[in-house]
C-alpha positions, -999 to 999 in steps of 0.1 A, spaced: 0 0 0 14 34 -10 21 62 14 -4 84 -4 -32 58 -1 -24 53 36 -26 91 42 -60 93 24 -75 64 44 -62 78 77 -71 115 73 -101 114 49 -119 81 46 -117 70 82 -129 103 97 -158 105 72 -169 70 80 -168 77 117 -188 109 113 -214 90 93 -218 65 121 -221 94 147 -250 109 127 -267 76 121 -267 66 158 -271 102 172 -241 97 195 -232 132 206 -208 123 234 -190 99 211 -187 127 186 -171 150 212 -146 123 220 -138 118 183 -133 155 178 -109 157 207 -90 126 195 -88 139 159 -75 173 171 -48 156 192 -38 133 163 -37 162 138 -17 184 162 8 155 168 11 150 131 19 187 125 44 187 153 63 157 139 65 173 105 72 209 115 100 203 140 125 186 118 119 205 86 136 238 94 165 224 114 200 234 101 231 213 106 267 224 102 298 203 108 333 216 114 363 192 112 396 203 126 417 188 98 408 169 66 443 154 61 459 137 91 484 110 100 478 77 117 475 83 154 463 119 151 431 131 167 404 147 146 381 171 165 346 175 152 319 201 162 283 196 149 260 226 153 222 221 154 203 253 148 166 259 151 158 290 129 120 285 133 99 307 156 86 275 172 105 255 198 115 219 191 103 202 223 124 171 218 151 160 193 174 130 193 206 135 173 232 109 166 264 113 145 275 86 121 311 77 127 338 57 108 337 20 115 360 6 142 371 39 155 365 50 191 351 85 197 355 105 229 329 131 237 292 136 228 281 119 196 244 115 205 221 137 225 185 143 234 177 180 231 151 207 237 159 236 213 141 269 218 135 292 188 167 307 173 189 287 196 218 263 187 232 232 204 264 214 197 279 179 196 316 179 204 337 148 200 372 137 190 383 106 170 418 91 170 424 76 136 441 42 137 445 32 100 450 46 66 420 55 44 394 80 34 368 81 63 334 97 63 319 117 91 282 119 89 254 120 80 238 129 113 206 110 122 178 132 136 146 120 152 118 139 166 80 136 171 50 149 190 47 152 227 21 125 229 43 98 214 20 91 185 43 99 156 80 99 150 100 111 121 136 104 112 158 125 89 193 120 76 210 154 70 228 150 36 261 167 46 291 144 48 327 153 56 358 133 47 391 129 64 421 115 45 445 95 67 480 94 52 498 60 50 528 53 72 562 53 56 597 46 66 624 73 62 655 61 44 684 82 56 698 107 31 734 108 21 756 136 8 779 135 -21 812 117 -13 799 106 21 804 69 30 771 51 34 765 28 63 767 -2 41 799 10 25 791 24 -9 807 56 -20 781 72 -43 765 104 -53 733 116 -37 711 103 -66 725 68 -71 697 46 -59 694 33 -95 727 25 -112 734 23 -150 750 -12 -156 764 0 -189 786 27 -172 813 11 -150 831 37 -128 856 14 -111 860 -16 -89 861 -23 -52 866 -53 -29 837 -79 -29 813 -75 0 788 -100 13 755 -95 -5 769 -83 -38 751 -99 -68 770 -122 -90 766 -99 -120 785 -72 -101 817 -92 -99 845 -81 -122 861 -114 -131 891 -100 -149 900 -77 -120 894 -105 -96 918 -128 -115 945 -102 -115 941 -94 -78 937 -130 -67 905 -121 -48 870 -111 -57 863 -76 -69 829 -59 -76 820 -33 -102 810 2 -92 785 18 -116 777 54 -124 742 66 -115 715 70 -141 721 103 -160 686 117 -155 674 105 -121 638 97 -122 613 70 -114 576 63 -118 560 42 -90 532 18 -102 509 4 -75 488 -26 -86 457 -23 -65 434 -47 -83 416 -69 -59 427 -101 -77 463 -91 -73 460 -93 -35 440 -125 -30 469 -148 -24 491 -123 -5 491 -132 31 488 -108 60 517 -103 84 514 -103 122 544 -86 138 553 -97 173 530 -80 198 512 -60 172 480 -62 152 479 -80 118 490 -59 88 470 -65 57 493 -72 27 477 -45 5 484 -19 32 520 -30 34 521 -24 -4 509 11 2 535 17 28 563 4 5 551 27 -23 550 57 0 584 49 14 600 47 -21 583 80 -31 596 97 1 631 85 -5 632 96 -41 616 130 -32 642 136 -5 669 129 -31 655 155 -55 644 129 -80 618 134 -107 590 111 -96 556 100 -109 529 77 -97 500 58 -112 477 30 -101 446 12 -111 432 18 -76 401 40 -71 397 74 -53 364 72 -34 359 109 -36 363 110 -74 394 133 -71 422 111 -85 457 127 -84 449 159 -66 450 171 -30 421 183 -9 435 218 -10 436 217 -48 400 204 -48 388 233 -27 407 259 -49 393 246 -82 357 252 -92 353 220 -111 368 198 -84 350 218 -57 317 206 -74 329 170 -72 339 175 -36 305 190 -28 287 161 -45 307 136 -24 298 155 8 261 153 -2 264 115 -3 263 110 -41 285 79 -47 311 82 -74 312 49 -93 338 59 -118 369 38 -122 393 65 -134 429 54 -126 451 76 -105 478 91 -127 503 117 -115 529 127 -141 566 126 -132 581 159 -121 602 174 -94 592 197 -66 585 196 -28 547 193 -34 550 162 -56 554 138 -27 525 156 -8 502 149 -38 513 113 -41 510 107 -4 475 121 -2 464 100 -32 479 69 -15 459 78 17 426 78 -2 433 49 -26 410 19 -25 411 -15 -42 390 -20 -73 378 -47 -97 383 -25 -127 413 -22 -150 441 -48 -145 476 -33 -141 488 -48 -174 462 -30 -195 467 3 -175 505 0 -180 500 -3 -218 480 30 -218 504 49 -195 537 39 -211 535 64 -240 535 92 -214 565 79 -194 600 88 -205 623 59 -211 648 74 -186 622 68 -159 627 36 -139 594 18 -134 590 6 -98 561 -18 -97 545 -29 -64 521 -58 -65 508 -87 -44 509 -113 -72 526 -122 -105 502 -140 -127 508 -147 -164 491 -115 -176 512 -94 -152 544 -112 -162 537 -106 -199 530 -69 -193 563 -65 -175 581 -83 -204 565 -60 -229 576 -29 -210 611 -43 -208 612 -49 -245 603 -12 -250 635 -3 -232 623 5 -197 642 -5 -166 619 -23 -142 620 -30 -105 592 -53 -93 583 -57 -56 562 -87 -48 546 -81 -14 539 -110 11 536 -136 -17 568 -158 -18 552 -183 -42 545 -156 -68 580 -142 -64 596 -177 -69 575 -184 -99 584 -152 -117 621 -151 -106 637 -170 -135 616 -153 -161 623 -118 -148 660 -125 -142 665 -137 -178 648 -106 -191 669 -82 -170 640 -72 -147 650 -67 -110 627 -87 -87 624 -82 -49 606 -103 -23 590 -79 2 577 -100 31 576 -92 68 612 -82 68 611 -58 38 644 -39 36 642 -9 14 673 6 30 695 -22 16 679 -19 -18 685 19 -19 722 13 -13 725 -13 -40 724 -45 -18 704 -73 -35 685 -100 -16 667 -129 -34 
């Protein structure tokens, strides 16, 4: 039965039928009782409708971009602009899942005309992501308890929690690194075609680094020293397709909560970007993951400053779901704000069932300079992924592939990638980017 038909039966058909019975049986006292009851019901109905309609709600969030462990303070203002009082109102804020709030998130109120009341609370964020605050649930009704009405205020606010990352120490030109390499500041990627000299063999050096002629002359092993890539630059590729993380296992550090493999992948990507940014590298980023706000590749500050993106942000706050699967693509460039943009995109990124990384890579390669090293972070290495990496290698790109928490996939792809000249790293619970940055290889 439709709501319109129910309203007609309740407010027109039923009173008319009752009045007909009153006149037929000449029941005057019963008519008085009916009049009183009908007036009470009508008044209750008008109260329940009138009290919620004019109510204004505003929400103020202390920060919209925070780090894990930070506290977000929220103030929700409830204003009654009507000349009539709201005799009772129950308000309850909608909070992100699995996050504890301190303060007032729900309240039963009496709001006089023109007065405001507030909900004040604070939430300590414990994980990366894009989290929604709101909508606020409002419930009111008549003083007789006959009718209740519930309303969801459409305003939502979003807070981006940046991913954790590890800081790899910086090195000055000519300064000896902790693991013993004498290199320039931008030598995380070396050019194997440009040999600068030799040094004594050190534990952990790859076999291909050994200079056999110099070793024969010296009577002991010697390793090659390469010059850095001429134009330092890298593009980080994060494979965030759901299928790529099905077999990757979670990691449980001693005495800590379990770390999801895909979140470790985000941390690794952010750590690499931070290291390259600190070294003054030209860095880019792209991923097949999805931005839940529909603002791929830009910061919240840029969204507020641009008219077109402000509209997208406004629609997101009004609860209109963005179902587009536009990949996140940030072109390579230098600058202190490049890492900020990439880090915020990594904070909001979510897994998707859309475009596989191989198809996305084929679309993005024409826009990536061949001097750029492709650093690919994934949770699996299936046949389609391996073929895509081999095609990129054939086009002349240098690739570094990081397989996260999936030793089986790493072992299956190792021989294929090694033969093609693709560097492959196993990033499990003891992932060591510091050693990789200084040229140490672990297989």
